[in-house]
C-alpha positions as CSV (number, residue, x, y, z in Angstrom):
1,M,-2.1,71.6,11.1
2,R,1.0,69.4,11.5
3,K,0.3,65.6,12.5
4,K,2.2,64.5,15.2
5,R,4.4,61.5,14.6
6,D,4.6,58.6,17.2
7,F,7.8,56.5,16.5
8,S,7.1,54.1,19.3
9,K,5.6,51.3,17.0
10,K,8.3,51.5,14.4
11,I,10.8,51.4,17.2
12,I,9.2,48.4,18.6
13,K,9.2,46.7,15.3
14,L,12.7,47.3,14.6
15,L,14.0,46.0,18.1
16,D,11.8,43.0,17.3
17,E,14.1,41.9,14.5
18,K,17.3,42.0,16.3
19,P,18.3,41.2,20.0
20,A,19.6,44.7,20.4
21,I,19.9,47.8,18.3
22,S,22.2,50.9,18.9
23,V,20.7,54.3,18.9
24,S,22.2,55.5,15.6
25,E,20.7,52.3,14.0
26,L,17.5,52.9,15.4
27,T,17.3,56.5,14.2
28,S,18.4,55.5,10.7
29,G,16.0,52.7,10.5
30,I,13.1,54.8,11.3
31,G,13.8,57.2,8.5
32,P,15.6,60.0,7.1
33,N,16.3,63.2,9.6
34,K,15.9,65.5,6.5
35,G,18.1,68.2,8.4
36,S,15.4,68.8,10.8
37,K,15.7,68.1,14.8
38,R,12.1,67.6,15.1
39,P,12.2,63.6,14.1
40,K,15.4,63.2,16.1
41,Y,13.6,64.9,19.3
42,A,10.3,62.8,18.5
43,I,12.5,59.5,18.3
44,T,14.3,60.4,21.5
45,R,10.9,61.1,23.3
46,S,9.5,57.8,22.0
47,L,12.4,56.0,23.4
48,K,12.2,57.6,26.8
49,G,8.3,56.6,26.6
50,L,9.2,53.2,25.9
51,Q,11.7,53.0,28.8
52,D,9.4,54.4,31.3
53,T,6.6,51.9,30.4
54,Q,9.3,49.3,30.5
55,L,8.7,48.0,27.1
56,I,12.5,48.4,26.3
57,E,15.5,48.8,28.3
58,K,19.0,50.7,27.5
59,I,22.2,48.6,27.7
60,S,25.5,50.5,27.7
61,S,28.5,48.8,26.2
62,G,31.7,51.0,26.6
63,Q,31.2,53.9,24.2
64,S,27.9,52.7,22.7
65,E,24.4,52.4,23.8
66,F,21.9,49.9,22.6
67,F,18.0,49.3,23.1
68,R,16.5,45.9,23.3
69,L,12.9,44.7,24.0
70,T,11.7,43.6,27.6
71,N,9.3,40.4,28.1
72,E,6.5,43.3,28.2
73,G,7.9,44.7,25.0
74,K,8.0,41.4,23.1
75,K,4.3,40.9,24.0
76,R,3.5,44.3,22.4
77,A,5.6,43.3,19.2
78,N,3.6,40.3,19.0
79,S,0.5,42.5,19.5
80,L,1.6,44.6,16.8
81,K,2.1,41.7,14.3
82,L,-1.5,40.7,14.7
83,D,-2.7,44.4,14.3
84,S,-0.7,45.0,11.2
85,D,-2.5,44.9,7.8
86,T,-0.2,42.1,6.5
87,A,-1.3,39.8,9.4
88,V,-4.1,38.4,7.3
89,L,-5.7,35.2,8.4
90,N,-5.4,32.4,5.8
91,P,-9.1,31.6,4.8
92,N,-8.2,28.3,3.5
93,W,-8.2,25.7,6.0
94,D,-5.0,23.5,5.9
95,G,-6.9,20.6,7.9
96,F,-5.0,21.2,11.3
97,W,-6.7,22.6,14.2
98,R,-4.5,24.7,16.7
99,I,-5.3,24.0,20.2
100,I,-3.6,26.0,23.0
101,L,-3.9,25.2,26.7
102,L,-3.3,28.2,28.9
103,D,-2.9,27.8,32.7
104,L,-1.2,30.7,34.4
105,P,-1.7,31.0,38.0
106,E,-3.6,34.2,39.6
107,E,-0.1,36.0,40.5
108,R,0.8,35.9,36.8
109,K,-2.8,37.5,35.7
110,S,-1.5,40.4,33.7
111,E,0.6,37.9,31.5
112,R,-2.6,35.6,31.4
113,E,-4.8,38.4,30.1
114,A,-2.2,39.5,27.6
115,L,-2.0,36.1,26.2
116,R,-5.8,35.9,26.2
117,Y,-6.0,39.2,24.1
118,L,-3.3,38.0,21.7
119,L,-5.2,34.5,21.2
120,K,-8.5,36.5,20.4
121,K,-6.8,38.7,18.1
122,A,-5.3,35.7,16.3
123,G,-8.8,34.2,15.7
124,F,-8.8,31.8,18.5
125,I,-12.1,30.9,20.4
126,C,-12.2,29.8,24.2
127,L,-13.5,26.4,24.3
128,K,-13.5,25.5,28.0
129,N,-11.9,27.9,30.5
130,S,-8.1,27.6,29.6
131,A,-8.6,25.7,26.2
132,W,-8.3,27.8,23.1
133,I,-8.8,26.5,19.5
134,S,-8.4,27.9,15.9
135,P,-7.8,26.8,12.3
136,Y,-5.4,29.5,11.4
137,P,-1.6,28.9,11.3
138,F,-0.5,31.2,14.1
139,E,1.2,28.3,16.0
140,H,4.6,29.5,15.3
141,L,4.1,33.1,16.7
142,F,2.7,31.5,19.9
143,T,5.8,29.2,19.8
144,N,7.9,32.2,20.0
145,I,5.7,33.8,22.5
146,K,6.1,30.7,24.8
147,K,9.9,30.8,24.2
148,D,10.1,34.6,25.2
149,L,8.0,34.2,28.5
150,G,9.7,31.0,29.4
151,L,6.6,29.2,29.7
152,T,6.8,25.3,29.8
153,T,3.7,23.4,31.0
154,E,1.5,26.7,31.5
155,F,1.2,27.3,27.8
156,M,0.8,24.1,25.7
157,I,0.5,24.2,21.9
158,I,-1.2,21.1,20.2
159,V,-1.5,21.1,16.2
160,T,-3.9,18.2,15.2
161,Q,-6.3,17.1,12.4
162,F,-8.1,14.7,14.5
163,V,-11.4,15.7,16.4
164,D,-14.6,13.8,16.7
165,E,-17.2,14.3,14.3
166,I,-19.7,16.0,16.4
167,T,-17.0,18.5,17.6
168,A,-15.9,19.1,14.0
169,K,-19.3,20.0,12.8
170,E,-19.6,22.4,15.7
171,L,-16.1,23.8,14.9
172,F,-16.9,24.3,11.3
173,K,-20.1,26.2,12.2
174,T,-18.5,28.3,14.7
175,F,-15.6,29.3,12.4
176,G,-18.0,29.6,9.4
177,M,-16.1,26.8,7.4
């Protein structure tokens, strides 16, 4: 029995590396065609599926067609980074706490839920309603997410080494440090 290949994750990862990629560059970046039409067909189907779910968009420029990630696609790319085997949390604490304040209104509920999911995947815990904390150095990832989504005061990132003694003891216990 042949295993069905899904190229969607590979496509998202490739598009995350550049602002836009041509169809031919995407096809060659995913892997050799090996003379078969099946991988090309599977890539085409994956591109269509990603467009249908609004994770990518097609841009036509003269005779060439390019694809790029939408804001939803950028969220998915960040989620894939956290899901990958290379996204290992550094067990050595560097002495800094990462605090994220998340305050998105009800009309942006889907974005808020997606951000909460990413925070949990990155090892953050919710302290109080919209305050999240972690000892893990993922602030750069969240800085990029903040820029991608155009968040200013709704998503604040604070990196500090100063917390009161009682809170520090509780955090050490919570994170098993």
